[in-house]
ZADRENMI-923963 format. One line per 8 residues: number of its first residue (from 1); for each residue x, y, z of N, C-alpha, C. Coordinates in nm, 3 decimals, decimal comma, padded with zeros to 5 digits. Each point is the difference from the previous one (the first is absolute). Layout:
BEGIN
NUM) X/Y/Z/X/Y/Z/X/Y/Z | ...
END
This chain:
BEGIN
1) 02,436/-01,357/-03,444/00,018/-00,119/-00,083/-00,104/-00,104/00,040 | -00,061/-00,071/-00,096/-00,102/-00,098/00,027/00,057/-00,133/00,045 | -00,090/-00,088/00,040/00,041/-00,133/00,042/00,048/-00,080/-00,121 | 00,089/-00,095/00,028/00,054/-00,085/-00,105/-00,008/-00,146/00,043 | 00,004/-00,088/-00,097/00,003/-00,143/00,025/00,145/-00,045/-00,009 | 00,050/-00,061/00,106/00,139/-00,044/00,005/00,007/-00,153/00,007 | 00,082/-00,063/-00,083/00,018/-00,145/00,012/00,085/-00,033/00,122 | -00,033/-00,107/00,068/00,084/-00,046/00,112/00,107/-00,090/-00,060
9) 00,117/00,059/-00,020/00,112/-00,071/-00,059/00,127/00,035/00,077 | 00,115/-00,033/-00,055/00,126/00,025/00,070/00,022/00,148/00,029 | -00,056/00,087/-00,082/00,017/00,144/00,019/-00,096/00,059/00,104 | -00,112/-00,069/00,026/-00,102/00,056/00,089/-00,038/-00,096/00,112 | 00,098/-00,067/00,057/-00,029/-00,099/00,104/-00,067/00,062/00,122 | 00,034/00,123/00,031/-00,053/00,062/00,121/-00,126/00,080/-00,021 | -00,050/00,004/-00,122/-00,116/00,084/-00,030/-00,128/-00,081/00,021 | -00,031/-00,026/00,127/-00,116/-00,079/00,036/-00,091/00,079/00,093
17) -00,129/-00,035/-00,003/-00,091/00,053/00,100/00,051/-00,046/00,137 | -00,007/00,084/00,104/00,056/-00,037/00,132/-00,049/-00,135/00,053 | -00,128/-00,030/-00,020/-00,051/-00,129/00,049/00,055/-00,115/-00,082 | 00,022/00,021/-00,129/00,059/-00,103/-00,085/00,143/-00,029/00,044 | 00,072/00,104/00,040/00,139/-00,017/00,040/00,015/-00,078/00,131 | -00,105/00,002/00,082/00,007/-00,069/00,130/-00,064/-00,139/-00,001 | -00,068/-00,034/-00,108/-00,072/-00,126/-00,005/00,085/-00,112/-00,059 | 00,009/-00,111/00,072/00,073/-00,117/-00,052/-00,092/-00,123/00,002
25) -00,130/00,023/00,007/-00,096/-00,109/00,006/00,014/-00,094/-00,120 | 00,007/00,057/-00,119/00,005/-00,082/-00,122/00,139/-00,054/-00,027 | 00,100/00,075/00,039/00,138/-00,032/-00,037/00,064/-00,107/00,088 | -00,059/-00,028/00,115/00,055/-00,099/00,093/-00,106/-00,104/00,035 | 00,044/-00,116/00,044/-00,096/-00,096/00,054/-00,053/00,056/00,132 | -00,108/-00,057/00,051/-00,069/00,055/00,117/00,091/00,012/00,122 | 00,079/-00,104/00,027/00,086/00,001/00,118/00,108/00,107/-00,011 | 00,061/00,011/-00,118/00,105/00,101/-00,019/-00,057/00,141/00,009
33) -00,116/00,024/-00,060/-00,061/00,132/00,005/-00,030/00,041/00,143 | -00,051/-00,093/00,080/-00,029/00,029/00,141/00,127/00,034/00,074 | 00,106/-00,075/-00,025/00,128/00,024/00,066/00,059/00,135/-00,040 | -00,010/00,033/-00,128/00,054/00,128/-00,048/-00,071/00,117/00,066 | -00,132/-00,006/00,009/-00,075/00,109/00,061/00,021/00,007/00,152 | 00,025/-00,115/00,062/00,016/-00,003/00,144/00,138/00,048/00,046 | 00,102/-00,041/-00,070/00,135/00,033/00,046/00,096/00,040/-00,111 | -00,048/00,000/-00,123/00,088/00,033/-00,111/-00,024/00,138/-00,056
41) 00,033/00,017/-00,127/-00,012/00,129/-00,066/-00,075/-00,020/-00,131 | -00,133/00,023/-00,001/-00,076/-00,023/-00,123/00,046/00,085/-00,117 | 00,046/00,122/00,026/00,049/00,086/-00,108/00,120/-00,063/-00,069 | 00,091/-00,055/00,082/00,120/-00,065/-00,056/-00,040/-00,125/-00,077 | -00,089/-00,080/00,059/-00,042/-00,125/-00,064/-00,069/00,027/-00,134 | -00,085/00,104/-00,003/-00,069/00,033/-00,124/00,099/00,050/-00,105 | 00,095/00,082/00,044/00,100/00,051/-00,093/00,083/-00,112/-00,061 | 00,034/-00,099/00,083/00,077/-00,114/-00,049/-00,080/-00,080/-00,101
49) -00,130/-00,018/00,028/-00,087/-00,072/-00,093/-00,010/00,074/-00,132 | -00,016/00,131/00,006/-00,012/00,081/-00,121/00,128/-00,006/-00,083 | 00,114/00,009/00,067/00,128/-00,003/-00,071/00,018/-00,132/-00,073 | -00,030/-00,111/00,067/00,014/-00,131/-00,061/-00,101/-00,020/-00,114 | -00,125/00,039/00,025/-00,105/-00,022/-00,098/00,021/00,083/-00,126 | 00,034/00,127/00,016/00,021/00,083/-00,119/00,124/-00,045/-00,078 | 00,098/-00,055/00,070/00,119/-00,050/-00,069/-00,033/-00,123/-00,084 | -00,083/-00,090/00,054/-00,031/-00,124/-00,069/-00,121/00,011/-00,092
57) -00,094/00,087/00,036/-00,131/00,002/-00,066/-00,025/00,127/-00,081 | 00,077/00,104/00,033/-00,024/00,130/-00,063/-00,103/00,078/00,080 | -00,068/00,091/-00,065/-00,101/00,083/00,065/-00,103/-00,088/00,072 | -00,029/00,031/00,127/-00,094/-00,082/00,077/-00,112/00,084/00,061 | -00,022/00,119/-00,054/-00,108/00,083/00,052/00,006/00,141/-00,054 | -00,094/00,080/00,046/-00,006/00,141/-00,039/-00,045/00,083/00,120 | 00,046/00,124/00,003/-00,047/00,097/00,099/-00,046/00,126/-00,070 | -00,099/00,064/00,057/-00,042/00,134/-00,044/00,054/00,097/00,102
65) 00,079/00,097/-00,047/00,065/00,093/00,092/00,006/00,138/-00,060 | 00,019/00,099/00,088/00,013/00,140/-00,043/00,089/00,072/00,100 | 00,063/00,110/-00,042/00,081/00,079/00,094/-00,086/00,046/00,116 | 00,054/-00,011/00,121/-00,073/00,044/00,118/00,017/00,150/00,020 | -00,108/00,075/00,027/00,011/00,144/00,022/00,073/00,034/00,130 | 00,017/-00,099/00,087/00,065/00,023/00,129/00,143/-00,052/00,004 | 00,049/-00,048/-00,114/00,134/-00,057/-00,005/00,077/00,056/-00,117 | 00,132/-00,017/-00,001/00,079/00,046/-00,115/-00,051/-00,062/-00,129
73) 00,021/00,069/-00,108/-00,052/-00,043/-00,131/00,048/-00,139/-00,039 | 00,115/-00,042/00,051/00,055/-00,130/-00,039/-00,075/-00,116/00,064 | -00,077/00,027/00,105/-00,072/-00,106/00,069/-00,138/-00,020/-00,060 | -00,052/-00,121/00,013/-00,129/-00,033/-00,057/-00,099/-00,040/00,110 | -00,123/00,039/-00,018/-00,108/-00,045/00,088/-00,075/-00,110/-00,074 | 00,001/-00,121/00,056/-00,059/-00,115/-00,067/-00,145/-00,017/00,044 | -00,092/00,001/-00,097/-00,142/-00,015/00,029/-00,045/-00,146/-00,001 | 00,064/-00,082/-00,082/-00,043/-00,139/-00,011/00,106/-00,088/-00,064
81) -00,005/-00,129/00,032/00,095/-00,097/-00,055/-00,072/-00,132/-00,026 | 00,030/-00,063/-00,113/-00,045/-00,136/-00,029/00,124/-00,086/-00,021 | -00,004/-00,124/00,050/00,113/-00,091/-00,015/-00,047/-00,133/-00,058 | 00,085/-00,062/-00,081/-00,031/-00,128/-00,061/00,129/-00,078/-00,016 | -00,010/-00,131/-00,021/00,119/-00,084/-00,011/-00,041/-00,140/-00,042 | 00,098/-00,088/-00,013/-00,028/-00,140/-00,023/-00,053/-00,063/00,129 | -00,076/-00,105/-00,012/-00,062/-00,062/00,117/00,104/-00,049/00,101 | 00,118/-00,038/-00,047/00,105/-00,047/00,090/00,059/00,111/00,085
89) -00,022/00,125/-00,040/00,051/00,114/00,075/-00,101/00,052/00,103 | -00,114/-00,067/00,011/-00,105/00,045/00,091/-00,048/-00,114/00,089 | 00,086/-00,054/00,085/-00,039/-00,112/00,086/-00,112/00,034/00,097 | -00,016/00,127/00,031/-00,107/00,041/00,092/-00,139/-00,029/-00,053 | -00,012/-00,016/-00,133/-00,130/-00,027/-00,060/-00,058/-00,133/00,047 | 00,085/-00,087/00,054/-00,047/-00,129/00,048/-00,094/00,015/00,119 | -00,001/00,118/00,063/-00,088/00,023/00,114/-00,143/00,032/-00,040 | -00,022/00,030/-00,128/-00,132/00,039/-00,046/-00,090/-00,124/-00,016
97) -00,126/00,010/00,042/-00,088/-00,117/-00,001/-00,036/-00,052/-00,138 | 00,013/00,082/-00,104/-00,034/-00,044/-00,135/00,123/-00,031/-00,084 | 00,116/-00,009/00,064/00,122/-00,033/-00,071/00,011/-00,149/-00,024 | 00,111/-00,046/-00,062/00,114/00,080/-00,045/-00,022/00,058/-00,139 | 00,091/00,087/-00,042/-00,002/00,056/-00,134/00,029/-00,112/-00,100 | -00,067/00,002/-00,113/00,020/-00,102/-00,103/00,145/-00,001/-00,048 | 00,048/-00,118/-00,039/00,139/-00,015/-00,040/00,035/00,080/-00,125 | -00,099/00,030/-00,085/00,029/00,071/-00,125/-00,019/00,150/00,013
105) -00,022/00,050/00,120/-00,032/00,142/00,017/00,102/00,074/00,086 | 00,016/00,129/-00,030/00,070/00,092/00,088/-00,103/00,055/00,098 | 00,044/00,079/00,098/-00,092/00,051/00,099/00,017/00,150/00,021 | -00,110/00,074/-00,003/00,000/00,138/00,051/-00,029/-00,014/00,149 | 00,100/00,026/00,080/-00,014/-00,027/00,143/-00,076/00,108/00,075 | 00,038/00,125/-00,023/-00,048/00,104/00,090/-00,020/00,134/-00,069 | -00,088/00,079/00,058/-00,030/00,134/-00,050/-00,019/00,091/00,120 | 00,080/00,104/00,007/-00,007/00,096/00,110/-00,033/00,137/-00,054
113) -00,103/00,063/00,056/-00,042/00,133/-00,042/-00,023/00,085/00,124 | 00,042/00,126/-00,004/-00,033/00,091/00,110/-00,150/-00,002/00,024 | -00,039/-00,006/00,126/-00,143/-00,007/00,033/-00,077/00,118/-00,060 | 00,060/00,119/00,000/-00,071/00,118/-00,051/-00,011/-00,001/-00,152 | 00,077/-00,087/-00,068/-00,006/-00,007/-00,146/-00,074/-00,126/-00,049 | -00,044/-00,082/00,093/-00,070/-00,121/-00,037/-00,128/00,031/-00,075 | -00,024/-00,074/-00,107/-00,122/00,019/-00,077/00,009/00,105/-00,108 | 00,115/00,066/-00,015/00,016/00,105/-00,101/00,037/-00,056/-00,137
121) 00,041/-00,126/-00,003/00,037/-00,061/-00,127/00,145/-00,044/-00,007 | 00,080/00,033/00,102/00,140/-00,043/00,000/00,013/-00,151/00,001 | -00,094/-00,066/00,068/00,004/-00,146/00,004/-00,003/-00,057/-00,141 | -00,089/00,051/-00,084/-00,013/-00,049/-00,137/00,126/00,028/-00,081 | 00,058/00,118/00,018/00,121/00,035/-00,074/00,114/-00,094/00,035 | 00,017/-00,029/00,129/00,109/-00,086/00,043/-00,021/-00,145/-00,043 | -00,120/-00,052/00,015/-00,028/-00,137/-00,043/00,021/-00,013/-00,150 | -00,046/00,100/-00,075/00,017/-00,004/-00,145/00,146/00,003/-00,041
129) 00,079/00,082/00,068/00,144/00,006/-00,029/00,065/-00,136/00,025 | -00,041/-00,065/00,109/00,055/-00,132/00,032/-00,035/-00,101/-00,109 | -00,125/00,003/-00,046/-00,043/-00,094/-00,105/00,080/00,022/-00,129 | 00,019/00,126/-00,036/00,074/00,030/-00,122/00,144/-00,048/00,008 | 00,062/00,015/00,117/00,138/-00,047/00,017/00,007/-00,152/-00,005 | -00,099/-00,067/00,059/-00,002/-00,145/-00,004/-00,023/-00,051/-00,142 | -00,078/00,074/-00,078/-00,016/-00,034/-00,140/00,135/00,007/-00,070 | 00,078/00,102/00,032/00,131/00,016/-00,062/00,095/-00,112/00,039
137) -00,024/-00,062/00,116/00,083/-00,111/00,046/-00,046/-00,134/-00,059 | -00,103/00,005/-00,087/-00,054/-00,121/-00,062/-00,059/-00,097/00,102 | -00,060/00,056/00,104/-00,068/-00,082/00,100/-00,134/-00,045/-00,058 | -00,041/-00,123/00,028/-00,125/-00,052/-00,056/-00,122/00,035/00,085 | 00,022/00,022/00,130/-00,113/00,032/00,088/00,053/00,063/00,128 | -00,086/00,077/00,064/00,034/00,061/00,129/-00,116/-00,022/00,095 | 00,031/-00,027/00,125/-00,102/-00,020/00,101/00,021/00,095/00,117 | -00,105/00,019/00,077/00,005/00,087/00,117/-00,110/-00,041/00,096
145) 00,017/00,034/00,125/-00,101/-00,029/00,101/-00,078/00,128/00,029 | -00,131/-00,010/-00,006/-00,084/00,118/00,019/-00,078/-00,006/00,130 | -00,009/00,113/00,068/-00,076/00,010/00,124/-00,140/00,050/-00,032 | -00,101/-00,079/00,032/-00,139/00,043/-00,020/-00,035/00,102/00,109 | 00,002/00,128/-00,038/-00,025/00,106/00,097/-00,144/00,006/00,047 | -00,091/-00,068/-00,073/-00,141/00,000/00,039/-00,038/-00,124/00,082 | 00,099/-00,078/00,040/-00,029/-00,121/00,077/-00,057/00,035/00,136 | -00,107/-00,067/00,039/-00,062/00,019/00,131/00,013/-00,131/00,076
153) 00,068/00,005/00,111/00,024/-00,121/00,077/-00,127/-00,050/00,067 | -00,023/-00,128/-00,007/-00,113/-00,064/00,066/00,037/-00,024/00,145 | -00,073/00,063/00,094/00,036/-00,017/00,143/-00,008/-00,145/00,045 | -00,078/-00,083/-00,069/-00,011/-00,141/00,036/00,113/-00,084/-00,059 | 00,071/00,058/-00,098/00,113/-00,068/-00,060/00,117/00,097/-00,016 | 00,060/00,040/00,111/00,109/00,099/-00,005/00,122/-00,053/-00,075 | 00,080/00,093/-00,051/00,124/-00,036/-00,069/00,092/-00,074/00,095 | 00,080/-00,090/-00,056/00,103/-00,061/00,083/00,107/00,105/00,029
161) 00,082/-00,029/00,097/00,098/00,099/00,048/00,095/00,047/-00,109 | 00,052/-00,093/-00,081/00,096/00,039/-00,104/-00,063/00,092/-00,102 | -00,123/-00,031/-00,043/-00,068/00,084/-00,098/-00,030/00,137/00,058 | -00,044/00,004/00,124/-00,030/00,128/00,064/00,124/00,088/00,010 | 00,114/-00,061/00,025/00,125/00,075/00,007/00,038/00,056/-00,136 | -00,021/-00,077/-00,105/00,030/00,047/-00,135/-00,087/00,121/-00,035 | -00,128/-00,008/00,030/-00,091/00,111/-00,031/00,037/00,123/00,081 | 00,036/-00,020/00,127/00,033/00,113/00,086/00,123/00,076/-00,048
169) 00,095/-00,070/-00,060/00,122/00,066/-00,047/00,005/00,018/-00,151 | -00,117/-00,001/-00,064/-00,006/00,011/-00,146/00,074/00,123/-00,052 | -00,017/00,115/00,068/00,066/00,122/-00,045/00,150/-00,003/00,018 | 00,047/-00,075/00,099/00,143/-00,006/00,027/00,073/-00,096/-00,093 | -00,073/-00,097/-00,057/00,065/-00,095/-00,091/-00,035/00,027/-00,146 | -00,084/00,102/-00,022/-00,033/00,038/-00,138/-00,096/-00,094/-00,069 | -00,086/-00,066/00,077/-00,099/-00,088/-00,061/-00,092/00,083/-00,089 | -00,021/-00,045/-00,122/-00,069/00,080/-00,102/-00,151/-00,020/00,008
177) -00,075/00,109/-00,009/-00,146/-00,010/00,001/-00,048/-00,079/-00,121 | -00,095/-00,087/00,022/-00,056/-00,084/-00,105/-00,050/00,083/-00,117 | -00,067/00,111/00,028/-00,058/00,083/-00,106/00,106/00,059/-00,092 | 00,119/00,030/00,053/00,109/00,054/-00,081/00,047/-00,104/-00,101 | 00,016/-00,123/00,046/00,043/-00,107/-00,089/-00,107/-00,034/-00,103 | -00,123/-00,006/00,045/-00,111/-00,031/-00,091/-00,011/00,106/-00,110 | 00,018/00,127/00,037/-00,008/00,108/-00,098/00,112/-00,009/-00,103 | 00,112/-00,060/00,039/00,114/-00,015/-00,092/-00,013/-00,123/-00,090
185) -00,108/-00,075/00,017/-00,021/-00,116/-00,085/00,030/-00,134/00,063 | 00,043/-00,001/00,125/00,028/-00,126/00,068/-00,131/-00,075/00,027 | 00,009/-00,132/-00,002/-00,116/-00,084/00,030/00,036/-00,100/00,108 | -00,097/-00,034/00,082/00,024/-00,093/00,110/00,037/-00,137/-00,055 | 00,112/-00,054/00,050/00,041/-00,134/-00,039/-00,018/-00,097/00,115 | 00,004/00,052/00,123/-00,033/-00,082/00,117/-00,080/00,087/00,095 | -00,123/-00,039/00,022/-00,091/00,080/00,079/00,030/-00,011/00,149 | -00,028/00,109/00,071/00,007/00,005/00,146/-00,086/00,117/00,043
193) -00,076/-00,013/00,107/-00,091/00,109/00,038/00,068/00,131/00,037 | 00,126/-00,006/00,041/00,070/00,122/00,044/00,118/00,034/-00,091 | 00,086/-00,098/-00,030/00,121/00,026/-00,078/00,012/-00,102/-00,113 | -00,074/00,019/-00,109/00,012/-00,090/-00,115/00,129/00,027/-00,077 | 00,038/-00,096/-00,082/00,115/00,018/-00,090/-00,053/00,028/-00,140 | 00,054/00,104/-00,063/-00,044/00,040/-00,133/00,112/-00,016/-00,100 | -00,037/-00,009/-00,128/00,097/-00,027/-00,106/-00,032/00,084/-00,124 | 00,104/00,042/-00,067/-00,012/00,071/-00,127/00,091/-00,068/-00,102
201) -00,059/-00,048/-00,109/00,081/-00,057/-00,107/00,067/00,115/-00,076 | 00,123/-00,021/-00,043/00,074/00,103/-00,073/00,037/-00,053/-00,139 | -00,030/00,078/-00,106/-00,061/00,133/00,005/-00,146/-00,007/00,043 | -00,047/00,098/00,078/-00,136/-00,003/00,052/-00,104/00,022/-00,110 | -00,120/-00,053/00,018/-00,106/00,016/-00,100/-00,077/00,131/00,015 | 00,057/00,094/00,077/-00,066/00,128/00,019/00,097/00,112/-00,033 | -00,051/00,119/-00,031/00,085/00,115/-00,026/00,064/00,047/00,129 | 00,128/00,036/-00,006/00,071/00,046/00,117/00,002/00,152/00,004
209) 00,005/00,052/00,123/00,007/00,145/00,017/00,125/00,056/-00,067 | 00,105/-00,081/-00,006/00,126/00,050/-00,055/-00,014/00,040/-00,146 | -00,100/-00,054/-00,069/-00,019/00,037/-00,140/-00,039/00,148/-00,013 | -00,051/00,058/00,109/-00,035/00,141/00,000/00,122/00,087/00,030 | 00,103/-00,064/00,055/00,121/00,075/00,034/00,008/00,025/00,150 | 00,114/-00,036/00,060/00,018/00,016/00,144/-00,013/00,146/00,043 | 00,058/00,092/-00,077/-00,003/00,140/00,041/-00,142/00,053/00,006 | -00,084/-00,037/-00,099/-00,139/00,045/00,003/-00,073/-00,055/00,122
217) 00,029/-00,124/00,035/-00,067/-00,061/00,114/00,040/00,067/00,131 | 00,128/00,036/00,013/00,045/00,069/00,119/-00,070/00,134/00,013 | -00,018/00,069/-00,111/-00,071/00,127/00,004/-00,145/-00,018/00,042 | -00,062/-00,109/-00,049/-00,141/-00,024/00,032/-00,022/-00,027/00,147 | 00,097/-00,065/00,068/-00,020/-00,029/00,141/00,047/00,115/00,089 | 00,042/00,109/-00,060/00,036/00,117/00,078/00,127/-00,014/00,079 | 00,098/-00,073/-00,056/00,124/-00,024/00,071/00,097/00,116/-00,011 | -00,030/00,101/-00,079/00,095/00,108/-00,020/-00,005/00,101/00,115
END
């Protein structure tokens, strides 16, 4: 059986990429997130956030998953997850140097992809699915923070400690590569040399991958 796109809703709360399930960077303020990781249970905290958010907001993300060849047929192997929500549900975004998110926008917070599947096109499929769902919610705009993967640090002007920590844990918090957002039609709304904030007006002025059909796109990225 091939990979499928699953909405993160009340029926699929646990169907997350493992790193997405352990990350509470976006869902908590900085002090709470640190406390949860130090002495709490990030899996429980994330599950509680998902339960509350899907109850109040509806679908808040998508995962690409397929049956695992090493597990019973009922279990799924998750290759990637994208999450989004209202700006009030993502207090962690206040830690980003190009924040805060505009008052009229929702936020795509995070994108997690298996390292071995990175660059195959799953990123585009997940971002596109998120945009289409936000369109259905009648959202006027969506914003996201992008990591410039080609940034070269100036040894004479090193990053401050907080920024360096954000870059170091980019994979653990699902910080999205700038090129992925740019390819989806996002444009920089607040510039920053490392982590700019980007915005997409909805409906977007560009053709979406979803117009080609999600199933065709999954086949193209070799997810089956």
